All heavy atoms as a GROMACS GRO file, in nm:
protein
  532
    1LEU      N    1   7.306  14.745   3.661
    1LEU     CA    2   7.250  14.883   3.621
    1LEU      C    3   7.157  14.864   3.508
    1LEU      O    4   7.043  14.927   3.502
    1LEU     CB    5   7.364  14.977   3.592
    1LEU     CG    6   7.335  15.125   3.574
    1LEU    CD1    7   7.266  15.181   3.686
    1LEU    CD2    8   7.454  15.193   3.531
    2GLY      N    9   7.194  14.782   3.415
    2GLY     CA   10   7.106  14.757   3.304
    2GLY      C   11   6.972  14.698   3.349
    2GLY      O   12   6.872  14.726   3.299
    3LEU      N   13   6.972  14.594   3.439
    3LEU     CA   14   6.853  14.534   3.480
    3LEU      C   15   6.760  14.637   3.553
    3LEU      O   16   6.644  14.642   3.542
    3LEU     CB   17   6.878  14.414   3.564
    3LEU     CG   18   6.932  14.304   3.504
    3LEU    CD1   19   6.977  14.182   3.601
    3LEU    CD2   20   6.843  14.244   3.389
    4ALA      N   21   6.822  14.731   3.632
    4ALA     CA   22   6.747  14.835   3.701
    4ALA      C   23   6.678  14.920   3.606
    4ALA      O   24   6.562  14.966   3.615
    4ALA     CB   25   6.834  14.904   3.802
    5LEU      N   26   6.752  14.957   3.498
    5LEU     CA   27   6.694  15.048   3.399
    5LEU      C   28   6.586  14.980   3.323
    5LEU      O   29   6.476  15.040   3.307
    5LEU     CB   30   6.810  15.089   3.296
    5LEU     CG   31   6.766  15.169   3.177
    5LEU    CD1   32   6.717  15.312   3.225
    5LEU    CD2   33   6.873  15.186   3.079
    6LEU      N   34   6.605  14.846   3.291
    6LEU     CA   35   6.501  14.777   3.220
    6LEU      C   36   6.373  14.763   3.306
    6LEU      O   37   6.263  14.781   3.261
    6LEU     CB   38   6.554  14.635   3.182
    6LEU     CG   39   6.456  14.546   3.116
    6LEU    CD1   40   6.410  14.600   2.975
    6LEU    CD2   41   6.520  14.415   3.096
    7ALA      N   42   6.395  14.728   3.438
    7ALA     CA   43   6.274  14.715   3.527
    7ALA      C   44   6.208  14.852   3.540
    7ALA      O   45   6.081  14.855   3.544
    7ALA     CB   46   6.324  14.671   3.663
    8GLY      N   47   6.271  14.963   3.549
    8GLY     CA   48   6.212  15.094   3.562
    8GLY      C   49   6.134  15.130   3.430
    8GLY      O   50   6.026  15.171   3.438
    9CYS      N   51   6.193  15.094   3.315
    9CYS     CA   52   6.122  15.118   3.188
    9CYS      C   53   5.994  15.034   3.175
    9CYS      O   54   5.891  15.076   3.130
    9CYS     CB   55   6.209  15.078   3.065
    9CYS     SG   56   6.340  15.197   3.045
   10VAL      N   57   6.002  14.902   3.222
   10VAL     CA   58   5.889  14.815   3.221
   10VAL      C   59   5.783  14.866   3.306
   10VAL      O   60   5.659  14.878   3.270
   10VAL     CB   61   5.926  14.674   3.254
   10VAL    CG1   62   5.806  14.586   3.283
   10VAL    CG2   63   6.008  14.608   3.142
   11ASP      N   64   5.818  14.908   3.433
   11ASP     CA   65   5.712  14.974   3.524
   11ASP      C   66   5.652  15.094   3.472
   11ASP      O   67   5.536  15.109   3.486
   11ASP     CB   68   5.780  14.979   3.664
   11ASP     CG   69   5.683  14.981   3.774
   11ASP    OD1   70   5.572  14.922   3.766
   11ASP    OD2   71   5.699  15.052   3.877
   12ALA      N   72   5.737  15.177   3.421
   12ALA     CA   73   5.689  15.309   3.356
   12ALA      C   74   5.592  15.276   3.251
   12ALA      O   75   5.486  15.344   3.243
   12ALA     CB   76   5.795  15.402   3.314
   13THR      N   77   5.615  15.192   3.160
   13THR     CA   78   5.543  15.159   3.050
   13THR      C   79   5.409  15.100   3.105
   13THR      O   80   5.298  15.132   3.055
   13THR     CB   81   5.614  15.070   2.944
   13THR    OG1   82   5.725  15.134   2.901
   13THR    CG2   83   5.519  15.028   2.821
   14GLY      N   84   5.418  15.014   3.185
   14GLY     CA   85   5.304  14.942   3.250
   14GLY      C   86   5.208  15.044   3.317
   14GLY      O   87   5.092  15.036   3.310
   15PHE      N   88   5.265  15.144   3.387
   15PHE     CA   89   5.193  15.248   3.457
   15PHE      C   90   5.114  15.329   3.351
   15PHE      O   91   4.996  15.357   3.376
   15PHE     CB   92   5.293  15.335   3.532
   15PHE     CG   93   5.221  15.451   3.612
   15PHE    CD1   94   5.161  15.422   3.730
   15PHE    CD2   95   5.210  15.575   3.560
   15PHE    CE1   96   5.091  15.523   3.796
   15PHE    CE2   97   5.149  15.677   3.628
   15PHE     CZ   98   5.091  15.656   3.748
   16VAL      N   99   5.179  15.362   3.249
   16VAL     CA  100   5.109  15.440   3.144
   16VAL      C  101   5.006  15.365   3.067
   16VAL      O  102   4.890  15.419   3.056
   16VAL     CB  103   5.215  15.494   3.031
   16VAL    CG1  104   5.131  15.563   2.913
   16VAL    CG2  105   5.297  15.595   3.107
   17VAL      N  106   5.033  15.235   3.035
   17VAL     CA  107   4.932  15.150   2.960
   17VAL      C  108   4.819  15.110   3.051
   17VAL      O  109   4.703  15.100   3.005
   17VAL     CB  110   5.010  15.029   2.904
   17VAL    CG1  111   4.907  14.927   2.849
   17VAL    CG2  112   5.110  15.071   2.799
   18ALA      N  113   4.849  15.084   3.175
   18ALA     CA  114   4.743  15.025   3.268
   18ALA      C  115   4.662  15.147   3.330
   18ALA      O  116   4.579  15.112   3.414
   18ALA     CB  117   4.805  14.942   3.382
   19GLY      N  118   4.681  15.261   3.284
   19GLY     CA  119   4.588  15.374   3.330
   19GLY      C  120   4.619  15.413   3.469
   19GLY      O  121   4.517  15.447   3.553
   20GLY      N  122   4.744  15.413   3.516
   20GLY     CA  123   4.786  15.457   3.650
   20GLY      C  124   4.800  15.358   3.747
   20GLY      O  125   4.811  15.384   3.873
   21TYR      N  126   4.805  15.236   3.708
   21TYR     CA  127   4.831  15.128   3.800
   21TYR      C  128   4.978  15.085   3.772
   21TYR      O  129   5.030  15.097   3.669
   21TYR     CB  130   4.735  15.004   3.780
   21TYR     CG  131   4.600  15.045   3.815
   21TYR    CD1  132   4.502  15.080   3.717
   21TYR    CD2  133   4.562  15.052   3.954
   21TYR    CE1  134   4.380  15.113   3.760
   21TYR    CE2  135   4.428  15.082   3.984
   21TYR     CZ  136   4.338  15.118   3.882
   21TYR     OH  137   4.215  15.148   3.914
   22PHE      N  138   5.040  15.024   3.877
   22PHE     CA  139   5.181  14.977   3.873
   22PHE      C  140   5.191  14.832   3.842
   22PHE      O  141   5.107  14.754   3.881
   22PHE     CB  142   5.252  15.017   4.001
   22PHE     CG  143   5.246  15.155   4.041
   22PHE    CD1  144   5.143  15.211   4.116
   22PHE    CD2  145   5.344  15.238   3.994
   22PHE    CE1  146   5.145  15.342   4.152
   22PHE    CE2  147   5.343  15.378   4.021
   22PHE     CZ  148   5.232  15.418   4.108
   23THR      N  149   5.296  14.798   3.768
   23THR     CA  150   5.314  14.656   3.728
   23THR      C  151   5.410  14.581   3.834
   23THR      O  152   5.405  14.467   3.857
   23THR     CB  153   5.379  14.641   3.595
   23THR    OG1  154   5.492  14.714   3.581
   23THR    CG2  155   5.274  14.681   3.481
   24SER      N  156   5.492  14.664   3.906
   24SER     CA  157   5.578  14.602   3.998
   24SER      C  158   5.585  14.682   4.131
   24SER      O  159   5.644  14.632   4.230
   24SER     CB  160   5.720  14.586   3.949
   24SER     OG  161   5.784  14.716   3.928
   25PHE      N  162   5.531  14.791   4.150
   25PHE     CA  163   5.534  14.877   4.261
   25PHE      C  164   5.407  14.849   4.349
   25PHE      O  165   5.310  14.926   4.335
   25PHE     CB  166   5.549  15.019   4.221
   25PHE     CG  167   5.555  15.124   4.328
   25PHE    CD1  168   5.670  15.113   4.412
   25PHE    CD2  169   5.485  15.242   4.343
   25PHE    CE1  170   5.693  15.203   4.512
   25PHE    CE2  171   5.508  15.334   4.438
   25PHE     CZ  172   5.596  15.314   4.528
   26MET      N  173   5.421  14.748   4.426
   26MET     CA  174   5.292  14.705   4.499
   26MET      C  175   5.246  14.796   4.604
   26MET      O  176   5.127  14.802   4.632
   26MET     CB  177   5.317  14.564   4.563
   26MET     CG  178   5.329  14.457   4.456
   26MET     SD  179   5.172  14.446   4.348
   26MET     CE  180   5.244  14.501   4.190
   27SER      N  181   5.338  14.883   4.664
   27SER     CA  182   5.282  14.980   4.766
   27SER      C  183   5.203  15.079   4.706
   27SER      O  184   5.106  15.128   4.754
   27SER     CB  185   5.402  15.040   4.836
   27SER     OG  186   5.488  15.104   4.750
   28GLY      N  187   5.228  15.119   4.576
   28GLY     CA  188   5.144  15.219   4.497
   28GLY      C  189   5.007  15.151   4.471
   28GLY      O  190   4.907  15.223   4.482
   29ASN      N  191   5.013  15.024   4.434
   29ASN     CA  192   4.877  14.957   4.412
   29ASN      C  193   4.801  14.937   4.545
   29ASN      O  194   4.678  14.949   4.536
   29ASN     CB  195   4.906  14.827   4.345
   29ASN     CG  196   4.946  14.831   4.200
   29ASN    OD1  197   4.912  14.932   4.140
   29ASN    ND2  198   5.021  14.731   4.153
   30THR      N  199   4.867  14.914   4.654
   30THR     CA  200   4.793  14.907   4.783
   30THR      C  201   4.734  15.044   4.817
   30THR      O  202   4.618  15.054   4.862
   30THR     CB  203   4.899  14.869   4.891
   30THR    OG1  204   4.963  14.755   4.862
   30THR    CG2  205   4.822  14.849   5.030
   31THR      N  206   4.804  15.149   4.790
   31THR     CA  207   4.743  15.283   4.808
   31THR      C  208   4.620  15.309   4.721
   31THR      O  209   4.529  15.365   4.765
   31THR     CB  210   4.849  15.394   4.778
   31THR    OG1  211   4.969  15.365   4.861
   31THR    CG2  212   4.792  15.538   4.804
   32ARG      N  213   4.643  15.272   4.588
   32ARG     CA  214   4.526  15.284   4.500
   32ARG      C  215   4.408  15.205   4.551
   32ARG      O  216   4.288  15.248   4.531
   32ARG     CB  217   4.565  15.249   4.356
   32ARG     CG  218   4.672  15.334   4.289
   32ARG     CD  219   4.614  15.466   4.248
   32ARG     NE  220   4.496  15.462   4.167
   32ARG     CZ  221   4.497  15.477   4.030
   32ARG    NH1  222   4.603  15.504   3.977
   32ARG    NH2  223   4.378  15.474   3.976
   33LEU      N  224   4.436  15.083   4.601
   33LEU     CA  225   4.333  14.991   4.656
   33LEU      C  226   4.255  15.068   4.765
   33LEU      O  227   4.130  15.071   4.762
   33LEU     CB  228   4.386  14.860   4.701
   33LEU     CG  229   4.286  14.767   4.767
   33LEU    CD1  230   4.186  14.719   4.668
   33LEU    CD2  231   4.368  14.650   4.823
   34GLY      N  232   4.328  15.118   4.857
   34GLY     CA  233   4.259  15.197   4.967
   34GLY      C  234   4.186  15.310   4.928
   34GLY      O  235   4.069  15.328   4.977
   35VAL      N  236   4.236  15.391   4.835
   35VAL     CA  237   4.164  15.510   4.791
   35VAL      C  238   4.033  15.464   4.714
   35VAL      O  239   3.931  15.522   4.734
   35VAL     CB  240   4.254  15.586   4.696
   35VAL    CG1  241   4.175  15.697   4.623
   35VAL    CG2  242   4.361  15.656   4.772
   36GLU      N  243   4.042  15.362   4.623
   36GLU     CA  244   3.930  15.328   4.550
   36GLU      C  245   3.829  15.255   4.632
   36GLU      O  246   3.707  15.259   4.600
   36GLU     CB  247   3.977  15.240   4.423
   36GLU     CG  248   4.050  15.334   4.323
   36GLU     CD  249   4.105  15.257   4.220
   36GLU    OE1  250   4.103  15.142   4.200
   36GLU    OE2  251   4.176  15.329   4.135
   37LEU      N  252   3.873  15.186   4.737
   37LEU     CA  253   3.771  15.130   4.833
   37LEU      C  254   3.688  15.237   4.890
   37LEU      O  255   3.573  15.217   4.916
   37LEU     CB  256   3.842  15.034   4.937
   37LEU     CG  257   3.878  14.904   4.897
   37LEU    CD1  258   3.966  14.832   5.013
   37LEU    CD2  259   3.754  14.818   4.858
   38GLY      N  260   3.748  15.349   4.923
   38GLY     CA  261   3.676  15.458   4.977
   38GLY      C  262   3.599  15.539   4.877
   38GLY      O  263   3.489  15.593   4.916
   39VAL      N  264   3.642  15.555   4.762
   39VAL     CA  265   3.574  15.644   4.662
   39VAL      C  266   3.477  15.563   4.575
   39VAL      O  267   3.362  15.595   4.561
   39VAL     CB  268   3.682  15.711   4.561
   39VAL    CG1  269   3.618  15.789   4.465
   39VAL    CG2  270   3.770  15.797   4.655
   40GLU      N  271   3.529  15.459   4.508
   40GLU     CA  272   3.441  15.384   4.425
   40GLU      C  273   3.484  15.236   4.431
   40GLU      O  274   3.581  15.187   4.360
   40GLU     CB  275   3.445  15.426   4.273
   40GLU     CG  276   3.341  15.364   4.191
   40GLU     CD  277   3.326  15.442   4.059
   40GLU    OE1  278   3.367  15.552   4.042
   40GLU    OE2  279   3.258  15.378   3.985
   41PRO      N  280   3.416  15.148   4.514
   41PRO     CA  281   3.462  15.017   4.549
   41PRO      C  282   3.477  14.923   4.426
   41PRO      O  283   3.555  14.828   4.422
   41PRO     CB  284   3.362  14.971   4.649
   41PRO     CG  285   3.302  15.095   4.714
   41PRO     CD  286   3.312  15.197   4.598
   42ALA      N  287   3.391  14.955   4.329
   42ALA     CA  288   3.402  14.860   4.203
   42ALA      C  289   3.527  14.869   4.139
   42ALA      O  290   3.584  14.767   4.080
   42ALA     CB  291   3.287  14.894   4.114
   43LEU      N  292   3.598  14.986   4.142
   43LEU     CA  293   3.726  14.997   4.073
   43LEU      C  294   3.842  14.942   4.156
   43LEU      O  295   3.947  14.923   4.100
   43LEU     CB  296   3.764  15.151   4.053
   43LEU     CG  297   3.666  15.221   3.949
   43LEU    CD1  298   3.698  15.367   3.946
   43LEU    CD2  299   3.683  15.164   3.813
   44ALA      N  300   3.822  14.903   4.285
   44ALA     CA  301   3.920  14.841   4.368
   44ALA      C  302   3.955  14.705   4.316
   44ALA      O  303   4.054  14.649   4.359
   44ALA     CB  304   3.871  14.837   4.513
   45LEU      N  305   3.880  14.641   4.223
   45LEU     CA  306   3.908  14.509   4.175
   45LEU      C  307   4.032  14.506   4.097
   45LEU      O  308   4.114  14.413   4.093
   45LEU     CB  309   3.800  14.453   4.097
   45LEU     CG  310   3.667  14.424   4.176
   45LEU    CD1  311   3.558  14.372   4.074
   45LEU    CD2  312   3.698  14.314   4.281
   46VAL      N  313   4.059  14.614   4.028
   46VAL     CA  314   4.183  14.628   3.937
   46VAL      C  315   4.315  14.619   4.028
   46VAL      O  316   4.395  14.528   4.007
   46VAL     CB  317   4.181  14.746   3.855
   46VAL    CG1  318   4.313  14.761   3.769
   46VAL    CG2  319   4.072  14.749   3.757
   47PRO      N  320   4.334  14.708   4.128
   47PRO     CA  321   4.457  14.692   4.208
   47PRO      C  322   4.472  14.565   4.293
   47PRO      O  323   4.566  14.509   4.308
   47PRO     CB  324   4.454  14.814   4.298
   47PRO     CG  325   4.324  14.872   4.291
   47PRO     CD  326   4.254  14.833   4.163
   48LEU      N  327   4.339  14.520   4.333
   48LEU     CA  328   4.336  14.394   4.412
   48LEU      C  329   4.383  14.281   4.315
   48LEU      O  330   4.462  14.190   4.362
   48LEU     CB  331   4.194  14.367   4.460
   48LEU     CG  332   4.176  14.249   4.540
   48LEU    CD1  333   4.249  14.257   4.669
   48LEU    CD2  334   4.030  14.223   4.572
   49GLY      N  335   4.349  14.274   4.192
   49GLY     CA  336   4.388  14.172   4.097
   49GLY      C  337   4.543  14.177   4.073
   49GLY      O  338   4.609  14.077   4.057
   50LEU      N  339   4.590  14.310   4.062
   50LEU     CA  340   4.733  14.321   4.037
   50LEU      C  341   4.813  14.270   4.165
   50LEU      O  342   4.920  14.209   4.145
   50LEU     CB  343   4.769  14.470   4.014
   50LEU     CG  344   4.716  14.519   3.872
   50LEU    CD1  345   4.730  14.670   3.874
   50LEU    CD2  346   4.806  14.461   3.763
   51ILE      N  347   4.767  14.307   4.275
   51ILE     CA  348   4.838  14.256   4.405
   51ILE      C  349   4.832  14.109   4.413
   51ILE      O  350   4.931  14.045   4.444
   51ILE     CB  351   4.788  14.326   4.525
   51ILE    CG1  352   4.811  14.483   4.522
   51ILE    CG2  353   4.832  14.266   4.652
   51ILE    CD1  354   4.730  14.559   4.613
   52ALA      N  355   4.721  14.046   4.382
   52ALA     CA  356   4.694  13.903   4.390
   52ALA      C  357   4.792  13.832   4.285
   52ALA      O  358   4.848  13.737   4.306
   52ALA     CB  359   4.560  13.859   4.360
   53GLY      N  360   4.798  13.897   4.162
   53GLY     CA  361   4.887  13.836   4.064
   53GLY      C  362   5.026  13.847   4.102
   53GLY      O  363   5.104  13.750   4.079
   54PHE      N  364   5.072  13.944   4.164
   54PHE     CA  365   5.203  13.974   4.209
   54PHE      C  366   5.240  13.869   4.320
   54PHE      O  367   5.342  13.797   4.310
   54PHE     CB  368   5.228  14.104   4.263
   54PHE     CG  369   5.360  14.145   4.321
   54PHE    CD1  370   5.465  14.169   4.234
   54PHE    CD2  371   5.399  14.126   4.455
   54PHE    CE1  372   5.594  14.198   4.278
   54PHE    CE2  373   5.520  14.152   4.502
   54PHE     CZ  374   5.623  14.182   4.417
   55LEU      N  375   5.142  13.849   4.411
   55LEU     CA  376   5.174  13.756   4.513
   55LEU      C  377   5.173  13.604   4.459
   55LEU      O  378   5.257  13.525   4.501
   55LEU     CB  379   5.057  13.754   4.622
   55LEU     CG  380   5.058  13.882   4.720
   55LEU    CD1  381   4.943  13.879   4.810
   55LEU    CD2  382   5.189  13.867   4.799
   56ALA      N  383   5.092  13.569   4.363
   56ALA     CA  384   5.083  13.446   4.300
   56ALA      C  385   5.224  13.418   4.232
   56ALA      O  386   5.283  13.310   4.235
   56ALA     CB  387   4.979  13.430   4.201
   57GLY      N  388   5.275  13.525   4.164
   57GLY     CA  389   5.405  13.509   4.090
   57GLY      C  390   5.522  13.480   4.191
   57GLY      O  391   5.605  13.407   4.176
   58VAL      N  392   5.512  13.556   4.303
   58VAL     CA  393   5.620  13.530   4.408
   58VAL      C  394   5.612  13.393   4.465
   58VAL      O  395   5.719  13.325   4.479
   58VAL     CB  396   5.613  13.645   4.518
   58VAL    CG1  397   5.690  13.607   4.634
   58VAL    CG2  398   5.640  13.782   4.468
   59ILE      N  399   5.492  13.340   4.488
   59ILE     CA  400   5.483  13.214   4.554
   59ILE      C  401   5.514  13.110   4.445
   59ILE      O  402   5.596  13.010   4.477
   59ILE     CB  403   5.331  13.191   4.589
   59ILE    CG1  404   5.298  13.279   4.717
   59ILE    CG2  405   5.300  13.045   4.629
   59ILE    CD1  406   5.156  13.289   4.756
   60CYS      N  407   5.481  13.122   4.327
   60CYS     CA  408   5.520  13.030   4.220
   60CYS      C  409   5.661  13.025   4.198
   60CYS      O  410   5.730  12.924   4.177
   60CYS     CB  411   5.438  13.055   4.088
   60CYS     SG  412   5.271  13.015   4.086
   61GLY      N  413   5.723  13.135   4.196
   61GLY     CA  414   5.876  13.153   4.181
   61GLY      C  415   5.943  13.076   4.298
   61GLY      O  416   6.042  13.005   4.280
   62ALA      N  417   5.898  13.100   4.416
   62ALA     CA  418   5.956  13.036   4.538
   62ALA      C  419   5.941  12.881   4.535
   62ALA      O  420   6.038  12.811   4.566
   62ALA     CB  421   5.893  13.093   4.670
   63LEU      N  422   5.827  12.832   4.495
   63LEU     CA  423   5.803  12.695   4.481
   63LEU      C  424   5.884  12.633   4.368
   63LEU      O  425   5.950  12.516   4.382
   63LEU     CB  426   5.654  12.677   4.454
   63LEU     CG  427   5.564  12.699   4.580
   63LEU    CD1  428   5.413  12.678   4.530
   63LEU    CD2  429   5.597  12.617   4.685
   64ALA      N  430   5.900  12.701   4.256
   64ALA     CA  431   5.994  12.655   4.149
   64ALA      C  432   6.129  12.651   4.192
   64ALA      O  433   6.205  12.552   4.162
   64ALA     CB  434   5.978  12.744   4.032
   65ARG      N  435   6.174  12.753   4.261
   65ARG     CA  436   6.310  12.752   4.311
   65ARG      C  437   6.339  12.625   4.413
   65ARG      O  438   6.441  12.567   4.411
   65ARG     CB  439   6.344  12.888   4.382
   65ARG     CG  440   6.489  12.885   4.431
   65ARG     CD  441   6.521  13.023   4.490
   65ARG     NE  442   6.657  13.043   4.514
   65ARG     CZ  443   6.705  13.018   4.644
   65ARG    NH1  444   6.623  12.985   4.747
   65ARG    NH2  445   6.833  13.028   4.680
   66ARG      N  446   6.239  12.613   4.498
   66ARG     CA  447   6.256  12.501   4.595
   66ARG      C  448   6.256  12.362   4.526
   66ARG      O  449   6.338  12.282   4.556
   66ARG     CB  450   6.133  12.506   4.693
   66ARG     CG  451   6.147  12.388   4.796
   66ARG     CD  452   6.036  12.396   4.897
   66ARG     NE  453   6.054  12.520   4.979
   66ARG     CZ  454   5.963  12.558   5.067
   66ARG    NH1  455   5.854  12.486   5.086
   66ARG    NH2  456   5.993  12.663   5.135
   67ARG      N  457   6.184  12.352   4.426
   67ARG     CA  458   6.168  12.229   4.342
   67ARG      C  459   6.300  12.209   4.268
   67ARG      O  460   6.359  12.096   4.258
   67ARG     CB  461   6.058  12.221   4.246
   67ARG     CG  462   6.041  12.097   4.164
   67ARG     CD  463   5.930  12.093   4.077
   67ARG     NE  464   5.818  12.046   4.168
   67ARG     CZ  465   5.699  12.036   4.126
   67ARG    NH1  466   5.662  12.070   4.000
   67ARG    NH2  467   5.606  11.992   4.184
   68ALA      N  468   6.358  12.312   4.208
   68ALA     CA  469   6.483  12.303   4.141
   68ALA      C  470   6.592  12.270   4.235
   68ALA      O  471   6.685  12.181   4.198
   68ALA     CB  472   6.514  12.429   4.056
   69ARG      N  473   6.595  12.325   4.355
   69ARG     CA  474   6.700  12.299   4.448
   69ARG      C  475   6.698  12.158   4.494
   69ARG      O  476   6.792  12.090   4.509
   69ARG     CB  477   6.692  12.380   4.568
   69ARG     CG  478   6.807  12.371   4.671
   69ARG     CD  479   6.787  12.450   4.792
   69ARG     NE  480   6.804  12.587   4.762
   69ARG     CZ  481   6.785  12.694   4.843
   69ARG    NH1  482   6.730  12.664   4.962
   69ARG    NH2  483   6.815  12.814   4.802
   70THR      N  484   6.570  12.100   4.510
   70THR     CA  485   6.557  11.964   4.553
   70THR      C  486   6.604  11.870   4.449
   70THR      O  487   6.667  11.765   4.475
   70THR     CB  488   6.402  11.930   4.590
   70THR    OG1  489   6.364  12.025   4.682
   70THR    CG2  490   6.377  11.793   4.635
   71ARG      N  491   6.570  11.897   4.325
   71ARG     CA  492   6.620  11.818   4.218
   71ARG      C  493   6.766  11.812   4.198
   71ARG      O  494   6.834  11.702   4.175
   71ARG     CB  495   6.548  11.846   4.091
   71ARG     CG  496   6.414  11.814   4.078
   71ARG     CD  497   6.350  11.850   3.946
   71ARG     NE  498   6.213  11.808   3.945
   71ARG     CZ  499   6.138  11.833   3.833
   71ARG    NH1  500   6.182  11.884   3.726
   71ARG    NH2  501   6.003  11.796   3.839
   72LEU      N  502   6.828  11.930   4.218
   72LEU     CA  503   6.977  11.939   4.202
   72LEU      C  504   7.050  11.866   4.318
   72LEU      O  505   7.153  11.802   4.296
   72LEU     CB  506   7.015  12.089   4.200
   72LEU     CG  507   6.989  12.158   4.066
   72LEU    CD1  508   7.019  12.310   4.087
   72LEU    CD2  509   7.056  12.103   3.958
   73THR      N  510   6.997  11.869   4.437
   73THR     CA  511   7.062  11.803   4.554
   73THR      C  512   7.040  11.651   4.552
   73THR      O  513   7.111  11.585   4.606
   73THR     CB  514   7.020  11.864   4.690
   73THR    OG1  515   6.874  11.856   4.698
   73THR    CG2  516   7.056  12.009   4.700
   74ALA      N  517   6.923  11.614   4.484
   74ALA     CA  518   6.898  11.465   4.487
   74ALA      C  519   6.986  11.393   4.387
   74ALA      O  520   6.990  11.269   4.375
   74ALA     CB  521   6.750  11.446   4.438
   75ARG      N  522   7.054  11.461   4.293
   75ARG     CA  523   7.139  11.388   4.200
   75ARG      C  524   7.266  11.346   4.248
   75ARG      O  525   7.344  11.362   4.325
   75ARG     CB  526   7.173  11.489   4.079
   75ARG     CG  527   7.038  11.512   3.993
   75ARG     CD  528   7.076  11.600   3.877
   75ARG     NE  529   6.960  11.620   3.807
   75ARG     CZ  530   6.954  11.682   3.691
   75ARG    NH1  531   7.060  11.728   3.631
   75ARG    NH2  532   6.838  11.706   3.632
   0.00000   0.00000   0.00000
């Protein structure tokens, strides 16, 4: 419950600070990307960068977990 509260606070703070973009709510950023591609394509780089950063974090986390698991089983 505490982690959910912390995650919500971080996302709400990020939303306010980032000017209406989400730090962890990628479907919201995908919606913003679609809207901004239709309205003002230059602004679409912001949600695109957030989505790319999120994907890079997920991939790096998965690779780190795989590497840690391989090291632990090799011992």
